[in-house]
KOLDRENTOR-945616 format. One record per residue (C-alpha): x, y, z; residue in one letter; residue number from 1. Coordinates in nm, 3 decimals, always signed. Layout:
SITE         x         y         z   residu   num
SITE         X         Y         Z        A   NUM
...
# end
This chain:
SITE         x         y         z   residu   num
SITE    +9.712    -5.407   -17.450        M     1
SITE    +9.816    -5.398   -17.797        A     2
SITE    +9.519    -5.466   -18.050        S     3
SITE    +9.633    -5.816   -18.288        A     4
SITE    +9.460    -5.859   -18.607        K     5
SITE    +9.165    -6.132   -18.548        T     6
SITE    +9.338    -6.396   -18.798        D     7
SITE    +9.606    -6.391   -18.550        V     8
SITE    +9.474    -6.395   -18.253        V     9
SITE    +9.217    -6.718   -18.391        D    10
SITE    +9.537    -6.898   -18.492        A    11
SITE    +9.672    -6.945   -18.147        R    12
SITE    +9.318    -6.994   -17.965        V    13
SITE    +9.292    -7.312   -18.230        I    14
SITE    +9.689    -7.489   -18.176        A    15
SITE    +9.638    -7.467   -17.791        R    16
SITE    +9.259    -7.612   -17.808        F    17
SITE    +9.403    -7.892   -18.018        G    18
SITE    +9.726    -7.949   -17.812        S    19
SITE    +9.488    -7.949   -17.585        L    20
SITE    +9.198    -8.164   -17.590        L    21
SITE    +9.362    -8.362   -17.889        Q    22
SITE    +9.043    -8.436   -18.120        P    23
SITE    +8.990    -8.723   -18.383        P    24
SITE    +9.086    -8.639   -18.688        V    25
SITE    +8.759    -8.659   -18.886        T    26
SITE    +8.779    -8.814   -19.298        V    27
SITE    +8.526    -8.760   -19.474        F    28
SITE    +8.423    -8.965   -19.802        D    29
SITE    +8.485    -8.863   -20.096        S    30
SITE    +8.204    -8.915   -20.270        E    31
SITE    +8.029    -8.710   -19.990        S    32
SITE    +8.358    -8.485   -20.043        A    33
SITE    +8.282    -8.455   -20.404        Q    34
SITE    +7.940    -8.222   -20.373        P    35
SITE    +8.005    -8.003   -20.127        F    36
SITE    +8.295    -7.813   -20.357        P    37
SITE    +8.033    -7.766   -20.564        D    38
SITE    +7.857    -7.607   -20.313        W    39
SITE    +8.086    -7.342   -20.235        V    40
SITE    +8.186    -7.277   -20.592        R    41
SITE    +7.728    -7.257   -20.665        R    42
SITE    +7.624    -7.026   -20.355        R    43
SITE    +7.757    -6.658   -20.499        P    44
SITE    +7.626    -6.700   -20.822        Q    45
SITE    +7.271    -6.783   -20.687        L    46
SITE    +7.277    -6.485   -20.391        V    47
SITE    +7.445    -6.288   -20.700        E    48
SITE    +7.144    -6.412   -20.859        M    49
SITE    +6.903    -6.368   -20.544        L    50
SITE    +7.005    -6.028   -20.548        S    51
SITE    +7.020    -5.896   -20.938        G    52
SITE    +6.623    -6.040   -20.875        E    53
SITE    +6.513    -5.814   -20.570        K    54
SITE    +6.648    -5.553   -20.690        N    55
SITE    +6.412    -5.553   -21.010        R    56
SITE    +6.142    -5.644   -20.865        R    57
SITE    +6.218    -5.329   -20.639        Q    58
SITE    +6.299    -5.061   -20.928        Q    59
SITE    +5.989    -5.201   -21.095        R    60
SITE    +5.729    -5.171   -20.794        F    61
SITE    +5.893    -4.820   -20.744        H    62
SITE    +5.903    -4.696   -21.109        D    63
SITE    +5.517    -4.589   -21.302        P    64
SITE    +5.685    -4.644   -21.607        V    65
SITE    +5.852    -4.989   -21.625        S    66
SITE    +5.417    -5.114   -21.488        R    67
SITE    +5.223    -5.234   -21.802        P    68
SITE    +4.965    -4.944   -21.876        V    69
SITE    +4.604    -5.053   -22.052        G    70
SITE    +4.287    -4.821   -22.085        V    71
SITE    +4.159    -5.001   -21.781        G    72
SITE    +4.498    -4.826   -21.601        A    73
SITE    +4.379    -4.463   -21.824        L    74
SITE    +4.018    -4.489   -21.681        N    75
SITE    +4.065    -4.663   -21.346        S    76
SITE    +3.985    -4.262   -21.206        K    77
SITE    +3.781    -4.082   -21.461        P    78
SITE    +3.687    -3.824   -21.209        M    79
SITE    +4.046    -3.741   -21.044        M    80
SITE    +4.060    -3.408   -21.102        Y    81
SITE    +3.693    -3.376   -20.926        Q    82
SITE    +3.817    -3.606   -20.661        H    83
SITE    +4.116    -3.414   -20.577        L    84
SITE    +3.894    -3.082   -20.561        L    85
SITE    +3.608    -3.282   -20.277        D    86
SITE    +3.939    -3.373   -20.095        Q    87
SITE    +3.986    -2.966   -19.999        G    88
SITE    +4.303    -2.892   -20.337        N    89
SITE    +4.315    -2.619   -20.507        E    90
SITE    +4.215    -2.591   -20.850        Q    91
SITE    +4.547    -2.587   -20.993        K    92
SITE    +4.724    -2.854   -20.758        V    93
SITE    +4.396    -3.053   -20.879        A    94
SITE    +4.481    -2.961   -21.251        L    95
SITE    +4.887    -3.024   -21.205        I    96
SITE    +4.867    -3.314   -21.038        A    97
SITE    +4.619    -3.488   -21.288        C    98
SITE    +4.884    -3.316   -21.582        A    99
SITE    +5.171    -3.537   -21.398        K   100
SITE    +4.969    -3.851   -21.397        K   101
SITE    +4.845    -3.818   -21.717        L   102
SITE    +5.242    -3.746   -21.814        L   103
SITE    +5.335    -4.091   -21.625        T   104
SITE    +5.091    -4.258   -21.842        Y   105
SITE    +5.198    -4.172   -22.228        L   106
SITE    +5.557    -4.164   -22.115        K   107
SITE    +5.452    -4.569   -21.985        A   108
SITE    +5.260    -4.577   -22.367        M   109
SITE    +5.590    -4.411   -22.553        L   110
SITE    +5.796    -4.732   -22.372        K   111
SITE    +5.584    -4.983   -22.445        S   112
SITE    +5.571    -4.852   -22.762        R   113
SITE    +5.138    -4.877   -22.697        T   114
SITE    +4.911    -4.676   -22.914        P   115
SITE    +4.689    -4.463   -22.717        W   116
SITE    +4.297    -4.633   -22.713        P   117
SITE    +4.026    -4.446   -22.937        D   118
SITE    +3.771    -4.563   -22.664        E   119
SITE    +3.847    -4.348   -22.397        L   120
SITE    +3.739    -4.011   -22.626        V   121
SITE    +3.421    -4.052   -22.649        T   122
SITE    +3.220    -3.779   -22.850        A   123
SITE    +3.124    -3.582   -22.521        R   124
SITE    +3.490    -3.494   -22.569        D   125
SITE    +3.591    -3.365   -22.889        T   126
SITE    +3.447    -3.050   -22.973        P   127
SITE    +3.068    -2.949   -23.165        A   128
# end
């Protein structure tokens, strides 16, 4: 059997259905039919807007730089290095993880033009 285009097969089935059953013709009122073309035109716009919003939310969720940075974000894990050591990580691994986290925060601060919070630097952090 040769392969056929779906549209051609569908057209033949619909034509045969119409010739055998002869269904009544449905006539729409002009008022009820009016919103339909508007809905048909509006749907692709809404689908595109929804897709764009989903992509923005997904990107913001996965991109730490796009999240706002505040003192709380920087101060949330003050003992991160010690915690990583307690978990059995080597010193070098813990140090690199902390440095990477700090660089991520700094990049976000530069992107959002947020100044470095002076309250994070205490007297114990400054050299004597």
